[in-house]
KELO-201692 format. One record per atom (N, C-alpha, C): atom name; x, y, z; residue number from 1. Coordinates in steps of 0.02 Angstrom, whole numbers, always signed. Layout:
# residues N
- atom  xx  yy  zz  seq
- CA  X  Y  Z  NUM;
...
***
This chain:
# residues 224
- atom  xx  yy  zz  seq
- N  -1040  +353  -309  1;
- CA  -1011  +320  -252  1;
- C  -1029  +247  -260  1;
- N  -968  +211  -247  2;
- CA  -969  +140  -243  2;
- C  -999  +125  -167  2;
- N  -1056  +91  -162  3;
- CA  -1088  +75  -105  3;
- C  -1066  +4  -77  3;
- N  -1051  -6  -11  4;
- CA  -1038  -74  +11  4;
- C  -1102  -104  +37  4;
- N  -1101  -167  +59  5;
- CA  -1158  -197  +73  5;
- C  -1180  -180  +155  5;
- N  -1240  -184  +169  6;
- CA  -1263  -148  +235  6;
- C  -1225  -196  +288  6;
- N  -1206  -163  +341  7;
- CA  -1170  -180  +385  7;
- C  -1192  -176  +462  7;
- N  -1180  -228  +510  8;
- CA  -1212  -213  +573  8;
- C  -1161  -174  +625  8;
- N  -1102  -152  +596  9;
- CA  -1060  -103  +629  9;
- C  -1103  -44  +655  9;
- N  -1083  -21  +715  10;
- CA  -1122  +38  +738  10;
- C  -1080  +92  +725  10;
- N  -1112  +153  +707  11;
- CA  -1073  +212  +692  11;
- C  -1065  +259  +742  11;
- N  -1002  +283  +759  12;
- CA  -984  +330  +805  12;
- C  -1014  +398  +786  12;
- N  -1041  +435  +842  13;
- CA  -1073  +499  +818  13;
- C  -1027  +547  +807  13;
- N  -961  +539  +823  14;
- CA  -911  +590  +809  14;
- C  -864  +562  +753  14;
- N  -875  +594  +697  15;
- CA  -838  +569  +637  15;
- C  -764  +595  +640  15;
- N  -718  +547  +619  16;
- CA  -645  +568  +620  16;
- C  -620  +573  +548  16;
- N  -581  +621  +527  17;
- CA  -553  +631  +462  17;
- C  -481  +620  +458  17;
- N  -470  +572  +423  18;
- CA  -392  +550  +412  18;
- C  -376  +568  +337  18;
- N  -322  +613  +324  19;
- CA  -302  +629  +262  19;
- C  -232  +604  +246  19;
- N  -221  +567  +192  20;
- CA  -159  +545  +175  20;
- C  -128  +599  +122  20;
- N  -69  +627  +137  21;
- CA  -34  +681  +100  21;
- C  +32  +675  +90  21;
- N  +45  +702  +33  22;
- CA  +119  +715  +17  22;
- C  +118  +755  -49  22;
- N  +164  +812  -60  23;
- CA  +167  +856  -113  23;
- C  +200  +816  -174  23;
- N  +211  +754  -170  24;
- CA  +241  +727  -225  24;
- C  +204  +659  -243  24;
- N  +200  +634  -306  25;
- CA  +169  +573  -325  25;
- C  +223  +525  -318  25;
- N  +194  +461  -322  26;
- CA  +236  +404  -333  26;
- C  +264  +377  -261  26;
- N  +240  +393  -208  27;
- CA  +266  +381  -141  27;
- C  +227  +336  -101  27;
- N  +172  +304  -132  28;
- CA  +130  +260  -94  28;
- C  +72  +288  -66  28;
- N  +50  +349  -89  29;
- CA  +1  +391  -60  29;
- C  -74  +349  -55  29;
- N  -86  +337  -125  30;
- CA  -148  +302  -142  30;
- C  -152  +229  -109  30;
- N  -89  +194  -112  31;
- CA  -87  +129  -84  31;
- C  -103  +128  -5  31;
- N  -73  +182  +23  32;
- CA  -86  +189  +96  32;
- C  -155  +198  +111  32;
- N  -185  +250  +75  33;
- CA  -254  +272  +80  33;
- C  -305  +212  +79  33;
- N  -292  +174  +25  34;
- CA  -344  +116  +11  34;
- C  -331  +58  +60  34;
- N  -271  +44  +81  35;
- CA  -257  -12  +119  35;
- C  -275  +13  +199  35;
- N  -264  +66  +215  36;
- CA  -290  +85  +282  36;
- C  -356  +86  +283  36;
- N  -403  +111  +232  37;
- CA  -469  +112  +224  37;
- C  -500  +37  +234  37;
- N  -463  -10  +209  38;
- CA  -494  -80  +206  38;
- C  -480  -100  +275  38;
- N  -430  -91  +307  39;
- CA  -415  -122  +374  39;
- C  -453  -93  +422  39;
- N  -464  -19  +425  40;
- CA  -502  +16  +469  40;
- C  -573  +0  +462  40;
- N  -594  -16  +402  41;
- CA  -667  -34  +390  41;
- C  -696  -103  +419  41;
- N  -637  -140  +445  42;
- CA  -660  -199  +473  42;
- C  -701  -190  +539  42;
- N  -689  -133  +563  43;
- CA  -718  -116  +634  43;
- C  -762  -52  +634  43;
- N  -750  -10  +586  44;
- CA  -781  +53  +586  44;
- C  -822  +67  +518  44;
- N  -868  +109  +513  45;
- CA  -896  +130  +454  45;
- C  -854  +174  +416  45;
- N  -821  +162  +365  46;
- CA  -767  +204  +328  46;
- C  -794  +224  +260  46;
- N  -780  +289  +239  47;
- CA  -782  +318  +166  47;
- C  -722  +342  +155  47;
- N  -702  +317  +95  48;
- CA  -632  +333  +58  48;
- C  -658  +393  +11  48;
- N  -629  +452  +22  49;
- CA  -642  +499  -23  49;
- C  -580  +515  -75  49;
- N  -586  +509  -140  50;
- CA  -533  +511  -183  50;
- C  -530  +585  -208  50;
- N  -485  +627  -184  51;
- CA  -487  +695  -200  51;
- C  -427  +710  -248  51;
- N  -397  +657  -266  52;
- CA  -337  +673  -322  52;
- C  -368  +669  -392  52;
- N  -355  +723  -430  53;
- CA  -388  +728  -499  53;
- C  -366  +671  -539  53;
- N  -315  +636  -521  54;
- CA  -288  +578  -565  54;
- C  -337  +514  -546  54;
- N  -372  +525  -505  55;
- CA  -427  +473  -486  55;
- C  -393  +398  -477  55;
- N  -338  +395  -441  56;
- CA  -302  +328  -449  56;
- C  -343  +274  -397  56;
- N  -363  +303  -346  57;
- CA  -403  +254  -295  57;
- C  -475  +237  -325  57;
- N  -509  +283  -358  58;
- CA  -564  +267  -394  58;
- C  -557  +223  -451  58;
- N  -505  +221  -488  59;
- CA  -484  +176  -536  59;
- C  -472  +106  -508  59;
- N  -434  +104  -451  60;
- CA  -418  +45  -415  60;
- C  -476  +5  -396  60;
- N  -521  +42  -359  61;
- CA  -583  +11  -327  61;
- C  -635  -12  -375  61;
- N  -655  +42  -424  62;
- CA  -714  +32  -463  62;
- C  -706  -30  -508  62;
- N  -643  -47  -537  63;
- CA  -636  -93  -574  63;
- C  -633  -172  -535  63;
- N  -639  -173  -473  64;
- CA  -638  -232  -436  64;
- C  -707  -274  -433  64;
- N  -696  -337  -438  65;
- CA  -749  -384  -427  65;
- C  -756  -401  -347  65;
- N  -713  -388  -316  66;
- CA  -705  -407  -243  66;
- C  -749  -366  -203  66;
- N  -770  -387  -148  67;
- CA  -815  -359  -99  67;
- C  -769  -314  -56  67;
- N  -786  -249  -60  68;
- CA  -748  -197  -26  68;
- C  -794  -167  +30  68;
- N  -762  -169  +91  69;
- CA  -795  -155  +154  69;
- C  -806  -77  +169  69;
- N  -779  -39  +121  70;
- CA  -789  +35  +131  70;
- C  -825  +62  +64  70;
- N  -851  +124  +79  71;
- CA  -883  +158  +28  71;
- C  -830  +202  -13  71;
- N  -838  +219  -64  72;
- CA  -787  +262  -107  72;
- C  -831  +323  -136  72;
- N  -801  +378  -129  73;
- CA  -829  +443  -163  73;
- C  -772  +480  -195  73;
- N  -778  +507  -265  74;
- CA  -732  +548  -291  74;
- C  -759  +625  -297  74;
- N  -714  +666  -264  75;
- CA  -737  +726  -257  75;
- C  -666  +776  -246  75;
- N  -659  +826  -297  76;
- CA  -603  +862  -306  76;
- C  -611  +938  -296  76;
- N  -682  +955  -282  77;
- CA  -705  +1027  -284  77;
- C  -681  +1058  -210  77;
- N  -639  +1104  -204  78;
- CA  -617  +1129  -136  78;
- C  -680  +1141  -86  78;
- N  -719  +1178  -112  79;
- CA  -781  +1200  -71  79;
- C  -816  +1142  -47  79;
- N  -826  +1095  -82  80;
- CA  -862  +1033  -58  80;
- C  -815  +994  -6  80;
- N  -749  +996  -21  81;
- CA  -705  +958  +32  81;
- C  -703  +993  +97  81;
- N  -710  +1066  +98  82;
- CA  -716  +1102  +152  82;
- C  -759  +1074  +206  82;
- N  -823  +1036  +175  83;
- CA  -881  +1016  +213  83;
- C  -876  +939  +234  83;
- N  -816  +908  +233  84;
- CA  -809  +840  +256  84;
- C  -837  +821  +314  84;
- N  -833  +870  +367  85;
- CA  -862  +854  +436  85;
- C  -937  +845  +437  85;
- N  -969  +875  +385  86;
- CA  -1041  +860  +382  86;
- C  -1065  +800  +355  86;
- N  -1022  +759  +334  87;
- CA  -1036  +694  +306  87;
- C  -1063  +643  +368  87;
- N  -1118  +611  +362  88;
- CA  -1151  +575  +409  88;
- C  -1140  +503  +389  88;
- N  -1160  +457  +444  89;
- CA  -1171  +385  +434  89;
- C  -1098  +351  +430  89;
- N  -1041  +392  +446  90;
- CA  -978  +356  +447  90;
- C  -942  +374  +515  90;
- N  -896  +328  +534  91;
- CA  -850  +338  +594  91;
- C  -790  +375  +562  91;
- N  -772  +365  +510  92;
- CA  -706  +380  +485  92;
- C  -709  +401  +401  92;
- N  -673  +447  +392  93;
- CA  -675  +477  +320  93;
- C  -593  +473  +304  93;
- N  -577  +439  +261  94;
- CA  -501  +426  +237  94;
- C  -501  +464  +171  94;
- N  -455  +518  +160  95;
- CA  -452  +550  +101  95;
- C  -382  +548  +67  95;
- N  -387  +534  +13  96;
- CA  -329  +523  -34  96;
- C  -320  +588  -77  96;
- N  -264  +624  -50  97;
- CA  -261  +701  -75  97;
- C  -222  +715  -138  97;
- N  -234  +766  -176  98;
- CA  -189  +773  -238  98;
- C  -111  +786  -218  98;
- N  -69  +763  -262  99;
- CA  +11  +779  -242  99;
- C  +27  +846  -272  99;
- N  -6  +900  -239  100;
- CA  +14  +966  -263  100;
- C  +12  +1008  -198  100;
- N  +65  +1035  -171  101;
- CA  +65  +1080  -118  101;
- C  +17  +1144  -127  101;
- N  +15  +1171  -184  102;
- CA  -26  +1237  -198  102;
- C  -91  +1221  -212  102;
- N  -116  +1159  -205  103;
- CA  -182  +1134  -231  103;
- C  -234  +1166  -170  103;
- N  -286  +1191  -199  104;
- CA  -340  +1223  -147  104;
- C  -381  +1164  -115  104;
- N  -382  +1107  -153  105;
- CA  -414  +1042  -126  105;
- C  -377  +1020  -73  105;
- N  -305  +1018  -78  106;
- CA  -269  +988  -29  106;
- C  -278  +1042  +35  106;
- N  -277  +1102  +25  107;
- CA  -283  +1151  +78  107;
- C  -344  +1134  +113  107;
- N  -398  +1128  +77  108;
- CA  -469  +1109  +103  108;
- C  -468  +1055  +150  108;
- N  -440  +1002  +129  109;
- CA  -433  +945  +161  109;
- C  -396  +940  +223  109;
- N  -339  +975  +223  110;
- CA  -290  +982  +274  110;
- C  -330  +1025  +340  110;
- N  -353  +1074  +313  111;
- CA  -393  +1115  +362  111;
- C  -457  +1085  +398  111;
- N  -485  +1032  +366  112;
- CA  -542  +991  +395  112;
- C  -521  +924  +432  112;
- N  -453  +911  +421  113;
- CA  -429  +844  +448  113;
- C  -417  +848  +522  113;
- N  -426  +788  +555  114;
- CA  -407  +776  +621  114;
- C  -339  +755  +627  114;
- N  -318  +714  +581  115;
- CA  -253  +678  +576  115;
- C  -227  +675  +508  115;
- N  -160  +680  +496  116;
- CA  -130  +667  +430  116;
- C  -78  +619  +435  116;
- N  -85  +573  +380  117;
- CA  -27  +525  +377  117;
- C  +12  +552  +304  117;
- N  +81  +551  +318  118;
- CA  +124  +576  +257  118;
- C  +164  +527  +242  118;
- N  +145  +486  +186  119;
- CA  +189  +430  +166  119;
- C  +247  +455  +119  119;
- N  +308  +433  +126  120;
- CA  +366  +443  +89  120;
- C  +413  +388  +92  120;
- N  +436  +373  +36  121;
- CA  +508  +324  +38  121;
- C  +562  +361  +76  121;
- N  +609  +327  +103  122;
- CA  +663  +352  +142  122;
- C  +712  +383  +108  122;
- N  +720  +371  +50  123;
- CA  +768  +411  -6  123;
- C  +777  +487  +13  123;
- N  +837  +510  +8  124;
- CA  +858  +579  +28  124;
- C  +802  +627  -14  124;
- N  +802  +615  -75  125;
- CA  +760  +663  -125  125;
- C  +688  +663  -103  125;
- N  +653  +596  -96  126;
- CA  +592  +593  -71  126;
- C  +581  +627  -2  126;
- N  +621  +620  +39  127;
- CA  +618  +643  +112  127;
- C  +623  +713  +111  127;
- N  +665  +745  +63  128;
- CA  +658  +819  +71  128;
- C  +604  +858  +52  128;
- N  +564  +825  -7  129;
- CA  +501  +848  -26  129;
- C  +444  +837  +25  129;
- N  +448  +794  +65  130;
- CA  +405  +772  +114  130;
- C  +417  +822  +176  130;
- N  +477  +839  +194  131;
- CA  +489  +892  +244  131;
- C  +460  +962  +217  131;
- N  +472  +974  +162  132;
- CA  +441  +1039  +136  132;
- C  +365  +1039  +139  132;
- N  +329  +978  +122  133;
- CA  +263  +976  +140  133;
- C  +241  +982  +211  133;
- N  +279  +961  +256  134;
- CA  +264  +970  +326  134;
- C  +269  +1034  +342  134;
- N  +329  +1065  +328  135;
- CA  +342  +1128  +354  135;
- C  +296  +1186  +328  135;
- N  +275  +1179  +259  136;
- CA  +241  +1228  +236  136;
- C  +165  +1218  +231  136;
- N  +136  +1156  +237  137;
- CA  +68  +1145  +231  137;
- C  +36  +1117  +290  137;
- N  +79  +1088  +339  138;
- CA  +51  +1054  +394  138;
- C  +67  +1088  +462  138;
- N  +129  +1107  +470  139;
- CA  +147  +1138  +537  139;
- C  +103  +1203  +546  139;
- N  +99  +1249  +497  140;
- CA  +62  +1304  +503  140;
- C  -14  +1303  +531  140;
- N  -42  +1237  +517  141;
- CA  -110  +1228  +539  141;
- C  -112  +1190  +603  141;
- N  -63  +1163  +631  142;
- CA  -62  +1123  +688  142;
- C  -109  +1066  +688  142;
- N  -104  +1033  +634  143;
- CA  -141  +968  +631  143;
- C  -97  +908  +649  143;
- N  -131  +865  +691  144;
- CA  -92  +807  +715  144;
- C  -62  +755  +658  144;
- N  -6  +743  +659  145;
- CA  +16  +704  +601  145;
- C  +75  +653  +617  145;
- N  +81  +610  +568  146;
- CA  +149  +566  +571  146;
- C  +166  +552  +496  146;
- N  +232  +553  +494  147;
- CA  +259  +519  +431  147;
- C  +265  +453  +436  147;
- N  +249  +422  +369  148;
- CA  +246  +353  +357  148;
- C  +295  +333  +313  148;
- N  +347  +300  +331  149;
- CA  +403  +277  +280  149;
- C  +377  +226  +232  149;
- N  +378  +228  +172  150;
- CA  +351  +179  +126  150;
- C  +403  +155  +69  150;
- N  +387  +100  +40  151;
- CA  +431  +74  -5  151;
- C  +501  +59  +23  151;
- N  +508  +37  +78  152;
- CA  +568  +23  +116  152;
- C  +595  -41  +88  152;
- N  +663  -44  +78  153;
- CA  +697  -105  +53  153;
- C  +697  -154  +108  153;
- N  +658  -218  +105  154;
- CA  +659  -259  +163  154;
- C  +734  -294  +174  154;
- N  +777  -282  +133  155;
- CA  +841  -318  +137  155;
- C  +892  -268  +178  155;
- N  +868  -209  +178  156;
- CA  +913  -159  +208  156;
- C  +873  -111  +245  156;
- N  +883  -93  +309  157;
- CA  +850  -46  +348  157;
- C  +886  +11  +372  157;
- N  +953  +22  +347  158;
- CA  +992  +72  +364  158;
- C  +967  +137  +343  158;
- N  +943  +145  +273  159;
- CA  +912  +208  +253  159;
- C  +854  +221  +291  159;
- N  +817  +178  +309  160;
- CA  +748  +196  +350  160;
- C  +768  +228  +407  160;
- N  +818  +191  +451  161;
- CA  +839  +221  +519  161;
- C  +865  +287  +510  161;
- N  +897  +298  +456  162;
- CA  +930  +369  +444  162;
- C  +878  +416  +435  162;
- N  +826  +398  +392  163;
- CA  +763  +446  +384  163;
- C  +728  +459  +453  163;
- N  +716  +411  +489  164;
- CA  +688  +414  +550  164;
- C  +722  +466  +593  164;
- N  +792  +463  +597  165;
- CA  +830  +504  +634  165;
- C  +831  +568  +611  165;
- N  +827  +582  +548  166;
- CA  +820  +651  +519  166;
- C  +757  +681  +543  166;
- N  +705  +647  +537  167;
- CA  +642  +674  +543  167;
- C  +639  +695  +628  167;
- N  +657  +655  +658  168;
- CA  +662  +671  +738  168;
- C  +708  +732  +757  168;
- N  +759  +733  +719  169;
- CA  +806  +800  +733  169;
- C  +765  +864  +709  169;
- N  +713  +852  +660  170;
- CA  +688  +915  +638  170;
- C  +614  +926  +681  170;
- N  +599  +874  +721  171;
- CA  +543  +877  +766  171;
- C  +482  +861  +732  171;
- N  +487  +823  +680  172;
- CA  +431  +790  +639  172;
- C  +414  +718  +660  172;
- N  +360  +705  +685  173;
- CA  +337  +645  +714  173;
- C  +338  +586  +655  173;
- N  +367  +529  +667  174;
- CA  +364  +476  +622  174;
- C  +331  +422  +648  174;
- N  +302  +369  +601  175;
- CA  +275  +308  +631  175;
- C  +326  +260  +646  175;
- N  +325  +220  +695  176;
- CA  +384  +170  +712  176;
- C  +368  +120  +659  176;
- N  +308  +100  +639  177;
- CA  +292  +52  +594  177;
- C  +314  +81  +525  177;
- N  +331  +38  +473  178;
- CA  +343  +67  +401  178;
- C  +316  +13  +359  178;
- N  +315  +30  +299  179;
- CA  +292  -18  +240  179;
- C  +347  -32  +192  179;
- N  +357  -108  +192  180;
- CA  +411  -131  +150  180;
- C  +382  -132  +80  180;
- N  +441  -126  +27  181;
- CA  +423  -127  -40  181;
- C  +418  -199  -68  181;
- N  +353  -225  -75  182;
- CA  +339  -285  -99  182;
- C  +298  -285  -169  182;
- N  +311  -323  -211  183;
- CA  +273  -331  -270  183;
- C  +197  -336  -260  183;
- N  +187  -369  -200  184;
- CA  +114  -383  -182  184;
- C  +74  -318  -180  184;
- N  +99  -259  -167  185;
- CA  +62  -197  -172  185;
- C  +33  -179  -243  185;
- N  +80  -193  -294  186;
- CA  +74  -177  -363  186;
- C  +20  -226  -388  186;
- N  +27  -293  -365  187;
- CA  -16  -345  -402  187;
- C  -89  -333  -367  187;
- N  -92  -310  -305  188;
- CA  -151  -291  -272  188;
- C  -193  -241  -315  188;
- N  -155  -190  -337  189;
- CA  -186  -143  -375  189;
- C  -212  -160  -436  189;
- N  -178  -198  -482  190;
- CA  -184  -224  -542  190;
- C  -250  -271  -531  190;
- N  -269  -310  -477  191;
- CA  -324  -352  -479  191;
- C  -377  -316  -435  191;
- N  -364  -247  -424  192;
- CA  -426  -212  -404  192;
- C  -445  -227  -325  192;
- N  -397  -241  -288  193;
- CA  -423  -259  -215  193;
- C  -363  -228  -160  193;
- N  -384  -215  -110  194;
- CA  -336  -205  -54  194;
- C  -290  -269  -46  194;
- N  -229  -257  -17  195;
- CA  -183  -307  -2  195;
- C  -209  -353  +49  195;
- N  -262  -335  +88  196;
- CA  -285  -385  +131  196;
- C  -324  -443  +102  196;
- N  -347  -425  +33  197;
- CA  -380  -482  +7  197;
- C  -336  -516  -42  197;
- N  -274  -490  -67  198;
- CA  -246  -524  -115  198;
- C  -205  -585  -85  198;
- N  -200  -633  -133  199;
- CA  -171  -696  -123  199;
- C  -106  -701  -160  199;
- N  -47  -710  -132  200;
- CA  +13  -717  -172  200;
- C  +77  -707  -139  200;
- N  +129  -702  -155  201;
- CA  +190  -699  -135  201;
- C  +202  -634  -87  201;
- N  +218  -639  -29  202;
- CA  +233  -589  +24  202;
- C  +163  -542  +37  202;
- N  +110  -571  +13  203;
- CA  +32  -538  +26  203;
- C  +33  -524  +104  203;
- N  +45  -579  +141  204;
- CA  +38  -569  +214  204;
- C  +77  -529  +247  204;
- N  +149  -530  +216  205;
- CA  +197  -474  +250  205;
- C  +174  -404  +238  205;
- N  +152  -391  +176  206;
- CA  +129  -323  +154  206;
- C  +67  -307  +198  206;
- N  +22  -357  +207  207;
- CA  -39  -342  +246  207;
- C  -19  -324  +314  207;
- N  +29  -356  +341  208;
- CA  +48  -349  +411  208;
- C  +78  -282  +423  208;
- N  +119  -260  +376  209;
- CA  +145  -185  +383  209;
- C  +92  -137  +391  209;
- N  +42  -142  +353  210;
- CA  -12  -91  +349  210;
- C  -55  -105  +415  210;
- N  -60  -158  +439  211;
- CA  -99  -173  +506  211;
- C  -65  -138  +557  211;
- N  +5  -150  +556  212;
- CA  +46  -111  +621  212;
- C  +29  -37  +612  212;
- N  +29  -14  +554  213;
- CA  +23  +71  +546  213;
- C  -44  +80  +569  213;
- N  -101  +46  +553  214;
- CA  -170  +58  +577  214;
- C  -174  +52  +653  214;
- N  -135  +9  +675  215;
- CA  -148  +1  +761  215;
- C  -115  +60  +786  215;
- N  -49  +85  +755  216;
- CA  -14  +143  +789  216;
- C  -55  +204  +775  216;
- N  -89  +215  +717  217;
- CA  -133  +273  +720  217;
- C  -188  +279  +766  217;
- N  -221  +224  +776  218;
- CA  -272  +211  +818  218;
- C  -254  +227  +889  218;
- N  -190  +202  +912  219;
- CA  -166  +225  +979  219;
- C  -154  +306  +983  219;
- N  -131  +336  +932  220;
- CA  -131  +413  +921  220;
- C  -196  +429  +936  220;
- N  -237  +411  +897  221;
- CA  -311  +443  +898  221;
- C  -340  +442  +969  221;
- N  -326  +393  +1005  222;
- CA  -352  +391  +1073  222;
- C  -324  +438  +1120  222;
- N  -272  +470  +1105  223;
- CA  -244  +519  +1150  223;
- C  -264  +596  +1136  223;
- N  -300  +589  +1067  224;
- CA  -321  +662  +1048  224;
- C  -369  +702  +1087  224;
***
C-alpha cells in the first residue's frame, strides 16, 4: 500500500464505500476513480482500492513523485473485497472495479458499496453496454447509483443531452455534471498525478468537471 503523510483530518466513524463501475474498459473508469479520490481526500481520509486486475490505478499512482493525499491498495480477491466495510481509519473507500460484468470481484464490491458511479461516454455503443451493466448488476441489488457521462466532446453537447434523456426514459439516474474530453486527463496519467495537480492546457477545466461531480455526489450522500 502506498501511504500518504500523516494528516490532521478527522476520521468519520461511519465509513462510506464508493465504487466506480462499468462492464466495459476505456470509458474513463480509472480516471474517475483516481480524480474523485484526490478531490475527496482534500477533506476526508480516503483509501483508493485498485480491484482491477489490469492495475491501471496502481501503475498511475505508484510511478508518481507527486505528493498524493489518499492511500492506495491493490486487491482483486473477491473474499477480501467482501470485507471492505471492516477497513478502519478512513472516511471513504473508493474502489476502481474490473471491467467485467461476470467478475466475482465486481459482484463483491457492488454488494459492499453504499454508492456507485458508472462512467460512460455518451456514444450509443458505450451507453448500451452501460445500460446492460445497470440492469444486470446494479438494479437487482438496489444500490444507490448515478451514471457519469465522460469523454464528452466540449464542442458539441447534443450527444450528451440525448444520452441523458435516454437514461431518464429508462429510469436510470445520471449526474447533471459531466466530464469533458481533454488531453489534460491523459497527460496527468503519464506524469503520474491526478488532474488536480497537473499544470497545462485545459487542466483547470478538466479539474473543474470532476469537482462538480464530487460536489453532486456528496449532496446525494447527505440524503442517504
